[in-house]
C-alpha positions, 0 to 999 in steps of 0.5 A: 639408159635410153638406148634400152626398148620402152619394154626393158625400162618398165620392168625395171621401174617395176622394182622401184616401188617407194612412191618418191622414188617413182615421183623423181623417175617421172622427173628425169626425161619426157621418155621415162615420164610416160612410161613411169604413168603408163606403168604406175598401179599404186598411187598415195594422195596425202591430201584428198584435197590437193588434186581431182580424182580426174587428174590424177586417173588421166596420168594414170590410166593403170591405176590398180592400188589408191592410197588416200587421206582425207583430213589434217593429223589434229582431227584425231585430237577433236581439233576438226569440225565431224562434217569439215569434208573428207567426203570419198565419194566423189572419188570412188564415183570419178574411179568408176566412171573412168572403169580403172581396175580398181583393186586396192582402197586405203582411206584414213581419216574420210567420210565414208558412206554407204552409198559409196561402199554399194558404189565400190563394190558393184562397179570395180569387178576385181576389188580386192583390198579395203583399208579404212583408217580413223574413217566414219559415216557408215554402218555396216550396211556397207560392209554388207555390200562388199562382202555379198558383192566382193567376190575376189575380196582378200582384205578388210581391214576397219581400224579406229573406227565406231561404226553404226550396226543395223542389222548385225548380219553383214558377216553372212554376207560373205557368199560361200564361193568367197574362199580368197580372205587373207586379212579380215579385221573387224576388232573396232566393231561394237556390234553382234556377230553371226557367229557360225557365220564367221566360222564357216567363213574362216573355215572356207578361208585356207589363205586367211593370215590375219583375223581381228575380232571384236568383243562380241567373239566368245572363248568357246567361238575364239578357239573353234576358229583357231581349230580351223586357221591354224595358219594365221600369223596375225591375231587379234583377240576380243573377249579373254573372259572364262573361268580358268577351271572351266573346259572351254577354256582348257580346249583353248589353252590346248589349241594355242599350244598348237598355234606355233604360226601367230608372230601377232598379237593384240586385242584383249579389249575384255579380260581376266588376267588369270586367264592370260597363261593361256598364250605364253605359249603363244608368246614365244613367237612374237614379233608385234604385242598391241595391248593399247586397248587392253586395260585389263591386263596391268601389273605383274600379269603384265610384266609376267607376259613381257617375260615370255616375248623375246622376239617383239620387234613392234610393242604397244601398250599402255602407261600402266606398265609402269617405269619398273615394266618398262625396265623389263621390257628393255631386258628382255626384248632386245629386238625392239624395233618399234614402241608406243606407250599409251595414258590410260587414264588410270590414276598413278598408273603413268610412266617417267623419265627412267623407264625411257632412259631404260627402253634406250638403253636396252633396246638399241635396234629401236628408232619409233618411238610414241611415248606419253609420260607424266614428266621428263628431264633433260638429264634423261633426254640427254642420255637417251641420245647419247644410248640411241641416235637411230630414231627417225621418229621420235614423239614425247608427249608430256600428259602435264603440258609447259611441265619443265624439268622437274629436277632444274625446273628448266625448261626441256630445251636442251634435251630436246636438241640432244635429241634432234642433234644427235639422230641424224635419220630424224623426220618425225619429231611431236615435242611437249613441256616447257619450251623455248625459242632455243630448241627451234634454233636446234631444230632448224639447226641439226633436224637435216632430214625432218618431214614433219613437226607437232608444236603444242604450247611451245616457243616464246616468239615469231622467231622460233617458228622461223629457226624450223621453216628456215632450217629445216629444208625438208618439212612436209608438215607442220602441225601448231598448236597454242603457241605463240606464232603470228604474222611474222612467222607466216609471212616472213617466207611464204615461198618455203609452203609451195614446197611443203605438204600443210600447215597447220595452226590452231590457238595461235596469234596469226590474223584474219590480215595476215591469212588474206595476205598470204592467199594473195601473195600464193594463190596455189595454195588453199588457205582455210579460216575454219569459224567453228562456232561462229567466233569469227566475224567475215569483216574489214576488222584484219586484225582479229586473231585466227582460231585455227587455220589450215594451209596446204598446196593443190593443184585444183584451187578450193574445195568445192564441198566446203561447208559454211564454216569454213572460209577459202580466203 
């Protein structure tokens, strides 16, 4: 293709949207590298400490959309101190100084301050999209700055966030000229909302397709919003509490019948189950349903709701649905592709292997699973593997850790072995239950496409970890906690870490000396010891066991913002 003009090749590259494919294209030759770097507008950075913002800007001067991840995945399970790092301000500051035309910013597990949001809102004239997932550090003052200053804002999406509400009036900061909103999600905010300002904002946003509300928005306001935005495709309901005989409820019911375009439904943070019949007409067209924050919907009301959802492709739900309810899902939802079953924390509310087997038999298109359950058997996992070999993501979490097969009292090695042997396209795997080194032998032998593996309370010796490192050639992220893997597993093949994004080990058998040896052998890796609560002394005793170690590949050396309890070796 080198005989084509650069403009033609650049036009062809416009059709290559995958980050992985763009990276591959840039390695073909110097000419393609230059064309690709100058034409790429969207960049994904899986670890904000793997590269500097200046280096990213220097390579991709046409950058318009940036996705950044900060803290490692186990931060979601409170295994990382609050002030470990992941600050986004240096990135926003560097982007502002370089005057790139940033339009979209997506952040996950990062620390975002009000000053950062203020700078963001004033530095990029055409800024259009802000997505914050599991971020922290800011208040509604920062949101007010985004609302007031980003004149062309199309998307404001806040997920899994606790935000301090200083004024409760941030929604009223959108100027009257703001008519460009396509997506607005503030379902995780706990503060009050200016309902009048919200109604006006929705009324003047003709292109609004996604609206997710918090529990401060009552049912009568919800009805008014739906009247003003009949074009909604994605609706998140915060509060669904009302007397079914009230006038407001009757109006809402009549309005929902007219909402023909809704395809995704979520929320129900507060709900009166007897009111749910109002949403049954909407369910018939749903392709996505998220009830993972709706503990008030359970039992027969939940099962009745599912029976209306015959077109579902994505379902997030609590384990209060029970095995019987999952049987209804399997019978009803033949188009289901993704299922997540979360723990409800309610006594006697759990699912077992029976529900999973039913799902695997009834939902032939299922390829992504997260399943919190009370127990699991080898026979069930083997049956699941036979019923469905399409899984690309299989995450099974047994609530009673290290629990064996309750029928045979054997480890679950053979069951998970069947999964990795059958599912040839498996990219993400999480294990739990009683497991020995044998399961890791199976993973190393058969999981050829595996990119991310999460392990907890598993294995017998260093051999288990070595089976994975030696066998899984495409492995990028490995997360291990409370497992008997030590220095031998860590140091036998250190070159493997050059091909990976990161390795997390906590409460394992690695020592300070082992980590220091690794750091000396691999200077392009950052090896961080997280010495929380001063559990260790940085002394000459190399035999000290390391509580938490985070290893990641980097192009810029040790980070400059590490707190005192983080030792970079």
